N, C-alpha and C positions, 0 to 999 in steps of 0.2 A: 242669740248665741250660735256661732257656727259649729256644726258637728261634722267631724271628719270621719269618713268610713273607708278610706283607701287601705289597701293591703299594707301590713306592717313588715318592713324589710330591714335587713342589716345595712347600716350606713358605713361610711369610711372608718377604718380601724387600723391600728398599728400597735406595736409593743417593743420594748427594749429594756436595757439595763441602764438605769440613770445614776449619775454621779459616782463613778468609780474613781477613787482617789489614788492616782498613780504618781509615785515619786521615782524618778530614774536618776541614778548616780552613775556617771561615767568615770571609771577608774583606770583608764588606759595609761595614765602617767601619775606621778605623785600629786599633780594639781588636778583635783577632781572637778567635775562639772555637775550641776543639778538642774533638772527640769521637774517642776511640780505642777501636776495637771489634775483636772477634774473632767473625766471623760464620760460621755453618755452615748449610747447606741440606740438606734430606732429603726425597726424593720417594717416595710410594707410588703404585702404579697398575698399569696393564696392561703389565707388563714380563716376563711369563712367557717369551715367545719368546727374549728375550735370554739367559736362563739355559738354556732347553731346546734351543735351536737355534742360538744365537749370532747371532740376527737382531736388529739394533739399530734397526729401523725405528720403534719407539715410544720410543726412549731419547733424551731431551734430554741432550747431553753435559754432564758436570760442568763442563767449561770454559765452556759457555754459562751455567750457573748462576753461576759465578764472575764472568763479565763483567756479568751482571745485577745482582749484589750491589754491584759497584763503581759501575756507572752509576746505580743507584737512590740511592746515597749522595748524588749530585748532583741527580738528577731529582726525587726525593721528599724529600730531606733527612733528617737524623738528629737533629733537635732533640729528638724523643722516640723512643727506640730501639724502644719497643713499636709505635708507628705505622709506623716504618720496616720492622719485621718483619712487620706486618700487610700492608703494601703488597707486600712480596716474596711472602709466602705466597699472597695473593689472586691475584697475577699468575700464579704457577705453576699454581694450581688452575683459574683462569678461562681462561687463554690457552694452556695446553699440554694438548691434548685427552686424552692418555693418563693424565694425573696425576689421581688421586682425592683425595689429601691431601698437604699440604706442611707441613713443620715447619722453622721458622727458630729457631736457638739463637744467642743473642748474649751475649757477655761484654763488659763495658765497664770500661776501666781509667781511673781518675781522675787528673787532673792539677790542680795548683794553681799560681797565678801566683807568679812570683818578685817579691819586694818590693825595690824600688830607691829609696833616699832616702825611705823611708816610704810609697811609693805602689806599687800593683800595676802590674807591667809589662804593656804592651798585647799583647805577642806572645812572651813567654818564660815557660816553666812548668817545674816539677819534678814527677816522678811522686809520687803521694800514697799511701803505705802499701801494704799487701798486699791490702787488701779489693777485691773484684771485684763489681760489679753484674751481675746476670744477667736474661735474659728468654727465655722459650720461647713461641713463637707457633705455633699449629697451626690450619690451615684444612682442612676436609674437605667434599667435595662428594658428595652422593648424589642422583643424578637432577638435579632442579632445586633441591633443598634444599642449603643451605650452613651448616655450623656452624663456629664460631670459638671458640678458647680462648686466653687469655693468662695465662701464669704469670710473675710477677715474682719477683725474689729477690736474694740476695746470698750470697757465700761468702768464706771466708778472713778473716772478721772476728774478729781475735784480741782477746780480752777477758779480764781477770783482776781478781778482787777478793781482797784479802788477809785478809778476815775476813767474817763474816756467812754462813758455810756450815758445815754439819756432816754427818756420815755415821755413824750409829750405829743400834743396834737391828735390824741386818740378820740374815738367815738364816745360820747357820753349819753346817758339816759337818766331817768329820775332816780336811779339807785346808785349813780356814780358819786363816790366821795373821794376817790383817789386824786391827789394833786399831781400836776405835771412835774416831772423831774428833769432839770437841765443837766445835772451832774449826780450820778448815783453809783453805788457799788453794783457790779454785775458779777454774780457767782453762780456756778452750776456744777453738777456732777454729770459729766458728759458721757453719753453712750454714742458710739459711731460704729457702723458696720458697712463694709464696702464689698461689692461683688466684683470678682475678677472676670475678665473676658475669656481667660484660658487658664490652664494649669501650668504653663511655662513661665514661672515667676520666680524672682529672687525674693523669697518670702520675707526674710528678716529685714533686708534692706528696705523693702517697700513699707513694712510695718513701721520701722523707725522713722522713715521719711514722712509717712502720712501723719503720724503722731506729732512730729515736729511742725508740720504744715498747719495742722489744726490749732496748735498752741500759738504759732506765730501770728496767724490771722486774728485769733481771739484777742491777742495782746495789742496788736497794732491798729486794728480797725476802730475808728471812732463810731461806736454803734448807736444807732437810733432806735434799735429794738433787738431783742434776742433773735427774732426771726431773721433779721438782716444778717446777723452774725453767722447763723447756721448756714444760710445760703452761700455767703462769701467763703466760709470755711470749706463747704462742699465743692464749690466751684474751683477753688484753688487746688484742692486735691486732684480733681479730674484733669485740670490743666497740666499738672506736674507729672501725673502717672497715667499714661495712655493704656496701661494694662488693666485699669479699673473702669468698669462699665457704669456703675452707679454707686452712690453712697447714701445711707440713711442715718439721720442724726436725731437724737432725743436728748432734751436738756430741761430738767426741772429748774425753775428759777428759784435759787436759794436767796430768799429775800433778806435784806438788811435794812432796817428802818432806823432813821436818825432818832436818837433817844432825847426826850425832852428834859433838858437840864435848866431851862429858863426859870422854872419854878423854884430853883435853888439859887437863882442869881448867877448861874454859871453859863458862859457862852459855849455853844457847841457848834463850831464851824466845820461840820463834816468830819468829826473826829471820834465820836462815840456812837455806836450803833447797837441795836438789839437784833440778834440773828434769830429769825423765826423759821422753824423747819416745816411747818404746815399750818394751814393749807398753802399750796404753792402752784404757780403757773407751770404747766408742762407743755413745752413747745417741741414739735416734731416736724421734720422736713426731709424730703428726699431730693437729691440732685442727680440727674442722669444724662447720658448722651442720647441724642436722637437716634443714633445708629447702634444703640446697645443691643447685644444679642439677647434672645429670649431668656427671661429669668426662670421659666419653667417652675419647678417646685423648690427653687433655691431658698426662698424665704419662708417656707412652711416650717413652723417651729415645732419643737418637741417638749423640751423642759421649760421653755419660757426664757432661757438664757439669752435668746435673741430678741 
């Protein structure tokens, strides 16, 4: 047994205020607008004494972070969640001396207007599906230099196609019982996160376009494997949006197994399936440009939302 005798030291550490539920209503006209957010803040910096001595002299309370998050929703606005996140991260890094880097993670929940007598209602909505828009903004200060990263994304985008997918020619071993599939259902709950090369971006236009591109490729590609689909989806996004340096995708394979109706004398020609939620294959891939700028700490997670 190996015995370690080295000095015990404090390792990397951080803290913040997680999952602040911020709902911003814009009432400038009779037609109101809504942004429904889940916002988390995370600070890195000179906080050693808090851990080693219980000295809170350099620690900005998490409650102060929470109050800033809510106040900035009015002061700075949330028309573009990425700009809102940048404003928060820049504030913590620029105005709170012990802070060396700040990360803001945002989830946005979509609402759609209720239709009454054929017209959209001015101030009534219903929640729209399970899909969540995400953004992770990181600002780091080193001396007089400041670096910024923005990662846009989405999660829980559930998508299914009933044909146009196969899985065959795979490696086998003594434990392989899976039969090759020439035509199968392919379904997943997609997560995609893309890192921008700069902060000069038309955020909402790019988000809408990336989402549409992902779905278009998923639908149109005759897929020989979910891995192939993820790569082609990522490649198409980078081809269409030069402002994006890389994209990371994660896709659980939501299995649908043809149900055995032959025992009842009933033919089942790819029409009745059993949806099995676990265990499931989990496929992940990244697609990036060879000249992508340094990612730095852009992908360092806090709440696990990324």
